[in-house]
C-alpha positions, 0 to 999 in steps of 0.5 A: 500499499501508498501511503500519501501526504496529502492536505487534511480533509475540512469540514466544511467540504465533508459536510459539502458531502452529506449536502451533494445527496440533495438534489436542491444543493446539488442545482445550487451548486451545479455539483455531485460527486462520483463516489469510487474509482471507477467514475472517477476514471471516467469524468477524466476519460469524459472531461466532466470538469472534477473541483476536487477530490478526497482519497483516504491516507493508503491508496490502491496503485490504481486510486494513487495513479487518479491521485497524480492524474486530478493534481495534474489537472489543477484540482484540489486534493485531500485526504481524509480518513475513512470513517469521515467517508462512510458518514459523509457520502451515500455510499456504505462502505466507500471506496480510497476516491471519490470525485465532487464534480461539476454538473454539465451543462447540455441542452436539447440546441445541443442536440445533433439527430442523425438522420438515424438515432435512437433517442429515449424520453424518460417519463417520470421514472422514479427510481435513481436505480433504474434511472442511472440502469437505463441511461447504463443500456441506452448507452451500450445500445447506441442510443443517441440521447437520453430526455428527461421528461420533467417528474423525472427524477433527478439522474445526478442522483448518487444511486443513479451516478452510480447505477450508471455506471460512466455511461452518464458521462458519455452518453447525453442526458438533456433534462428538459423543463416543459413536456411542450419542448419535448413534444415539440422537439421530437415532433420537429425532427419526425421521430417516431414514437413507441413506447413500452406498455403491456398491451402494446404489439408484440416487439419481435413481430414488427419487423422494421423501426423507422430510422428515426424512433423514441422511446418512451419509458413511462413511471415504474409504479404510475404507468404512462402519464398523460404526456405520454399520452398525448404522443399518441405512440406506437405501443410495444409489448416483450412477451412473457411467460403466463403468469409473468405480470412486469420487467424491471423498466431497466429490464424493459428497455434495455431489450426494446432497445436491442430490439429497435437498434436492430430492427430499424432501417437505413437513413 
C-alpha cells in the first residue's frame, strides 16, 4: 500500500459531501459526487470538470494514479479517514477515492440528430437506480440520447450516478423543462414515437422501425402519463410467460433498445 501526504480534508468539504445528497443543493451548487475509483476514471476520460477530490491515507495503486492525474488537472485533493467518508457519502462501503464534479450543461439545442438515431424518453421514472441502469443500457445499445421529461428523478442523484457506471458522462442526458418543449422537439425532428406498454404490439413481431425512433419509458408504478398518451405513441410489448406481470424498467428497456436498433431502417 502507498501512503499519501495530502492536506486533511476541511470539515466544510465533508459537510458539502453530505449536502450533495440533496437534489436542491446539487442544483444550487451545480455539483455532484462521483463516489468510486471507476467513476472518477470515467469522469476524467470524458472530461467532466472535477472541482475537488478526497482520498483515504493508504490508497491502492489505481487510486494513487488517479490522485496524481487529478493533481495535474489542478483539482484540489484532500486526505480523509475512511470513517469520515463512510459518514459523508451516500454509499455504505465507500472506496478509497471520491470526487466532486461539475454538472455538465446540456440542452436540446446542443443535440444534433443523425439521420438514423434512437433516443430514449424517460417520463416519470422515479427510482434513481433504475434510471442509472436505463442510461447505462442506452449507452451500450448505441442510443443517441436520453431525454428526461418533467417528473423524472434527478440523473445526478448518487444512486443514479452509481447505477449508470460512467455512461452518464458518455451519452447526452438532457433534462427537459416542459412536456411541450419535448413534444415539439420530437415532432420537429420527425421522430416516430413508441412506448413500452404491456398491452402493446409484440416487439419481436415488428419487422422494421423508422430511422429516427424514440422510445418512451413510463413510471414504474403509474405507467403512462397524460404527456406520453398525448404523443399518440405506438405501443410495444415484450412477450412474457404466463403469470409474469412485468419486468424491471431497465431490463425491459434493454430488450426494447436492442430489438429496435437491430430493426431500424437506414437513414
